[in-house]
C-alpha positions as CSV (number, residue, x, y, z in Angstrom):
1,M,31.3,78.8,7.2
2,G,27.5,78.7,7.3
3,F,25.0,81.4,7.1
4,T,24.1,81.2,10.9
5,T,27.8,81.2,12.0
6,G,28.6,84.1,9.7
7,L,25.6,86.1,10.8
8,L,26.4,85.5,14.5
9,G,30.1,86.2,14.0
10,G,29.4,89.5,12.2
11,F,26.8,90.5,14.8
12,T,29.3,89.8,17.6
13,L,32.1,91.7,15.9
14,T,29.8,94.7,15.1
15,A,28.3,94.7,18.6
16,S,31.8,94.5,20.2
17,L,33.2,97.4,18.1
18,L,30.1,99.5,18.7
19,Y,30.4,98.9,22.5
20,L,34.1,99.6,22.7
21,S,33.8,102.8,20.6
22,L,30.8,104.0,22.7
23,S,32.6,103.3,26.0
24,L,35.7,105.1,24.7
25,H,33.6,108.1,23.6
26,T,31.8,108.2,27.0
27,A,35.1,108.1,28.9
28,N,36.5,110.9,26.7
29,R,33.5,113.0,27.3
30,V,33.6,112.5,31.1
31,H,37.2,113.4,31.1
32,Q,36.6,116.6,29.0
33,A,33.7,117.6,31.3
34,A,35.9,117.2,34.4
35,L,38.7,119.3,32.7
36,L,36.2,122.0,31.7
37,H,34.7,122.1,35.2
38,Q,38.2,122.4,36.7
39,Q,39.2,125.2,34.4
40,S,35.9,127.0,35.1
41,L,36.5,126.9,38.8
42,I,40.1,128.1,38.4
43,L,39.0,131.1,36.3
44,N,36.1,131.9,38.6
45,H,38.4,131.9,41.7
46,V,40.9,134.1,40.0
47,V,38.2,136.7,39.4
48,D,36.2,136.2,42.5
49,P,38.2,134.3,45.2
50,L,36.5,132.3,47.9
51,P,36.3,133.8,51.4
52,P,38.6,132.2,53.9
53,P,37.0,129.4,55.8
54,P,35.8,130.2,59.4
55,P,38.1,129.1,62.2
56,P,37.3,125.6,63.5
57,T,35.0,125.6,66.6
58,S,36.1,123.7,69.6
59,R,34.0,120.9,70.7
60,E,34.0,118.5,73.7
61,V,33.8,114.8,73.1
62,Q,32.9,112.7,76.0
63,T,35.2,109.7,76.2
64,G,34.4,106.3,77.4
65,V,36.3,103.9,79.6
66,W,38.1,102.4,76.6
67,E,39.4,105.8,75.4
68,T,40.4,106.8,78.9
69,A,42.4,103.5,79.3
70,K,44.1,104.1,76.0
71,D,45.0,107.7,77.0
72,R,46.5,106.5,80.2
73,W,48.4,103.7,78.5
74,N,49.8,106.1,75.9
75,A,50.8,108.6,78.6
76,E,52.6,105.9,80.6
77,L,54.3,104.6,77.5
78,E,55.3,108.2,76.5
79,G,56.7,108.8,80.0
80,N,58.8,105.6,79.9
81,V,60.2,106.5,76.4
82,R,61.2,109.9,77.6
83,K,62.9,108.4,80.6
84,L,64.8,106.0,78.4
85,Q,65.8,108.9,76.1
86,H,67.3,110.9,79.0
87,V,69.3,108.1,80.6
88,D,73.1,108.4,80.7
89,W,73.9,105.0,79.2
90,D,77.6,105.5,79.7
91,G,77.1,105.9,83.4
92,V,74.8,102.8,83.5
93,R,77.5,100.8,81.7
94,L,80.2,102.0,84.1
95,R,78.1,101.1,87.1
96,M,77.3,97.7,85.7
97,E,81.0,97.0,85.0
98,E,81.9,98.1,88.6
99,G,79.2,95.9,90.1
100,V,80.3,92.8,88.0
101,S,84.0,93.4,88.8
102,A,83.2,93.7,92.6
103,V,81.2,90.5,92.5
104,W,84.0,88.8,90.6
105,R,86.6,90.0,93.1
106,R,84.5,88.8,96.1
107,A,84.0,85.4,94.5
108,F,87.8,84.9,93.9
109,E,88.7,86.2,97.4
110,K,86.3,83.7,99.0
111,G,87.6,81.0,96.8
112,R,91.2,81.7,98.0
113,E,90.1,81.7,101.7
114,V,88.3,78.3,101.4
115,V,91.0,76.4,99.5
116,P,93.9,75.4,101.7
117,D,97.4,76.1,100.5
118,P,98.9,72.8,99.4
119,A,102.4,74.0,100.2
120,K,101.8,73.8,103.9
């Protein structure tokens, strides 16, 4: 290993170790500062608590056409979902079965009327 390579390698190693140790030291100090600040706030609020926040004030927001359309869409969708939730699905199934059986019966009755009896 030559003089230049050894010098540059040593400088790189020393600079890397110095950088890593300083960044670790800085991170630890920032973390300790945050913890001390948090503990200070906790102790101060135990002795002298903050007043409750004021109640929120009501405000009116003027809506545009897009917001109005979205509100109408959501109201329509909500109404349809409520209707679906309150449907008696057993009753719907029974009505469907009765309707299909009635159509089936009529189809076979018409088929019997049209086809002549081969025994005659």
